[in-house]
N, C-alpha and C positions, 0 to 999 in steps of 0.2 A: 796681545796688549797685556801689559802688566796688570796685576791685580789693583783695583780702583779703591781709593781711600774712602772712608765712611761719608764724606760728604759730596762725593761724585755719585751721579746717576747715568747709567749706561743704558741707550736702547739701540741695539745692534741687529743687524739683519745676518744672513748666512755669512759664514766667513770661510767656507771650504774652499772657495775659488782662489787660486794662486793668483795675484795680480801681476801686470807687467813689471810695476815697480819692484814687487819682491823678487822677480827673477832678475831684474837689473841690478838689484842690491840695495843696501840702505846704508845709512852713516853707521860705522862701526862704533860699538861702545867703547868708552875712554874717558879721560878727564873731561870736565867741562868746557865745551869750545866756546872761544871768544865768538863775538858777533860775525865778524868779517869771515872767519873761517866757516862758521855755520851757514851763513849766507851762500858762500861759494859752494858749500856741499849740497845744501837743498836745491840751489839752482840748477847744479849738474844733473841732480836725479830728475827734476822736472824736465830738463831738456832730453832725458833718456826716455821718457815716455812718448809713444807714438801718439800721433793725433787722433787715431781710433781709441786708443786707451784713455785719452784725455776726455773724448766725448763721452765713453761709457761711463766713466765715473760722474761726469757732469750730469749726465741723464739721471744716474742713481741718486745724487744730490737732490735733484729737482724732484724725483719721486718721492722722497722722504720729506722733503720741506713742505710742499705744497698741501698734503693732508694735514701736517702737524699745525699749519697755519689756519686751515679750515676748521680745525677742532678746538683751536686755542685763540686765534685772533682773526676770525672771518672778517674780510674787507679792511683790515688794518693798514695803514700806511707802512711800506716796508722800505728801508734804505738799503738798496743794493750797491752794485759795483759794475762797471763796463770792464770786463776782463781784457787784457793785453798780454802779448807774449805766450808763455807757457803756464799761465793762471789757469785753473779751472773754468772753462768757457761758460759765459753767463747769457749769452744771446737768447738762448732758448728758455732759459729760466725767467728772464726779464719779461719776455713775451708771454709766458704762462702766468706769471704773477699778474700782469696787466688783464690778461684774459679772464683770470678769476676774480677780478674786482678790485684788486689792491691798487691804490695808488703807489707808484714806484718813484723814489727819489735816487739819485746818483750823485757821487761826488764830484766837486769840481776843485782842481788844485789852484789856490790863490797865492800871490806873493807872501813871503815870510813863512812859508810851510803850513799855511792854513787852509781849511776845507770850508768850502760853501756847498750848497746843493741845489739841483736843478731837478725838474721833473722829466721822467723818461716814459716815452710810449712809442709804439711801433711806428716807425717812419718820422720820428723826431728830428729836426734838422741838426746835423752834427758839426762842430768846428774843431780846429786844432786848438789844444791847449796852450796857453801862453808861456807857461813855465815847465811843462812837461811833454815828453813825446807821445802823447795819447790824444784820442778825440774826445770831446765832450759835448752834451747837448747844448744848443744855443738856447737863449730865453732867460727868464727872470732867475736870479740867484736868492737862495734863502740861508740865513744863517743858523746857529744852534738852535734858535727858537723854534724852527720847523720840527725838531726832533720831540717837541711836547706831545704831538699826536702819533709818533711812530711806535709800532708794535715791536720791531725788531730790526736791529742794524746788522747786516751781512758785513763781516769784516774780513778784509783780505789779509792773508799771513802766508809766510813761506812755511812756518811750522808752529805748532802749539805744545806745549809739554803738558803733563799730567797735573800741574798745578794751575793751569790755565794762562802761564805765560805765553806771550806771543812774540814771535819773531818776525819783524816786518821787513821792508825793503830797506830801510835806513834813512829815510826822509823825515820822520818824525810827525808826519801829518796826521795819523791816526792816534798817536799818543797825545798829541795836543787836543785834538778833537774829543777823545774820550774823556780827557780831563775836563773839558769845557761843559760836559753833561753834569757834571756835580752840582752845578747851580739850578737845575731843572728840579721840580718838585716830584716828577716821575720820570726816572730814566729809563729808556728803552732797553731791552735784552740785547746783548752784545754776543752774536754769534759768529764765529770764524769757520769759514769754510775751506777745507784743504783736502788734498789727495790722501788716500788711505796711509801711506807710509810717512806722512807728515805730522801725524798725532804721536808724540814720542814720549819716553818716561821723563819725569820731573828731573830737572837739573842737568839735562842735555846741553843746553847752551846758557850763555851769560844773561842775566837778568838784572836791571838796576832801578833805582828809586824813580826815574822819570819813564819807566816802561809802564804801560797799563795792561792789566790782565783783562781777559774776556770771560764771560759768563759760561760760555759753553763753545763746544765745536761740532761740526756736522761733517761726515766723511760719507762715502759711498756705502759704509758699513752701518751708520746710525748716528745717533746724537750721544754726546758725552757731556754732562753738565757739571760744573765746577761750583757753582752756586745753585740755591734752590731753583727748580724749574719755574718759568713764568707761570702765573696763575696758582702756586702752591705758597 
């Protein structure tokens, strides 16, 4: 990982293990990638990870996140995500969060590329999303006002750069959602969860005025904060 700037704080674990992503390769350095090229590149790297490697990194993410929450936001509501495709698997993490006493909310894709939120718990009835090829919890939907009591939002991303710029899937759902948080008196921390090779140097991919940054990123190796750590 490149040297961190002064406003970044890193909490990393052992890095001696060569990951499967590292063996499979990374996006080569070069000119700033446009978003389409970057998405294609990082999706390809995700597909190259075996199911076992995805689960290994997902387990390491959970092993770091749960103690962090216990020390800084015990019992807080957590806005998570139901993973799909080659994303870092979240089923075990959501169950562990619920078991640790956290209320868990997950996103619902609405028309006009908006997000609402629904409560997740083990065994919650699921239904097919009306606007995306994913499954979502059935039950009441909540708007941005539900974030007023949330301690942390776990934000999906294909990659995050050293300035906190986030590369999403291209739908704009989370950029709109994060922008809506500006009207809250207290905004929850925005923490992206990605595979180890998806935390990349600043300026690797395009970033424009409509894109919204995250406060930090969590990989299997640890936390990197671009804004002051929550609670500091």
